[in-house]
C-alpha positions, -999 to 999 in steps of 0.1 A, spaced: -340 85 -750 -365 85 -721 -368 107 -691 -360 98 -654 -384 119 -629 -372 113 -595 -394 121 -560 -386 122 -526 -406 100 -505 -405 105 -469 -401 76 -439 -428 57 -425 -432 39 -390 -418 7 -411 -390 25 -436 -367 51 -440 -369 82 -464 -364 73 -499 -359 82 -537 -379 70 -563 -368 71 -602 -392 65 -627 -386 63 -664 -408 77 -688 -418 43 -702 -423 31 -670 -392 13 -654 -385 22 -620 -362 19 -588 -361 35 -551 -330 38 -534 -329 46 -495 -321 82 -489 -282 89 -494 -278 113 -464 -241 117 -472 -249 140 -506 -269 172 -511 -309 170 -521 -299 175 -556 -270 151 -554 -294 121 -537 -321 126 -565 -291 124 -590 -279 89 -572 -313 76 -583 -315 87 -614 -279 71 -618 -288 37 -602 -320 36 -628 -296 40 -657 -275 11 -644 -302 -14 -639 -314 -4 -675 -281 -6 -687 -285 34 -705 -253 57 -709 -249 91 -712 -245 124 -696 -275 135 -676 -290 169 -675 -316 181 -643 -343 201 -639 -361 211 -609 -395 203 -606 -424 208 -578 -422 169 -566 -386 159 -577 -361 165 -606 -360 152 -643 -334 144 -659 -324 138 -693 -298 127 -717 -275 156 -731 -261 133 -758 -293 128 -779 -293 140 -813 -330 131 -819 -341 168 -819 -318 198 -829 -330 235 -825 
């Protein structure tokens, strides 16, 4: 599975605030900032939208970064520690 990185994109004179989700293999989606959710939940909504677009399923685990969040799939059994 791939990781999904999200970041906040501020508003401009012509567009509102957005959240962009990009997967490690280059797939992406940008959604309008969903003001009804908390900051972390907004990033989750963008990751969820990318998963729906790519027809990916599974539980996502998130971690914060300087520029947003990174989501990985919890049910991946490719590596064990």
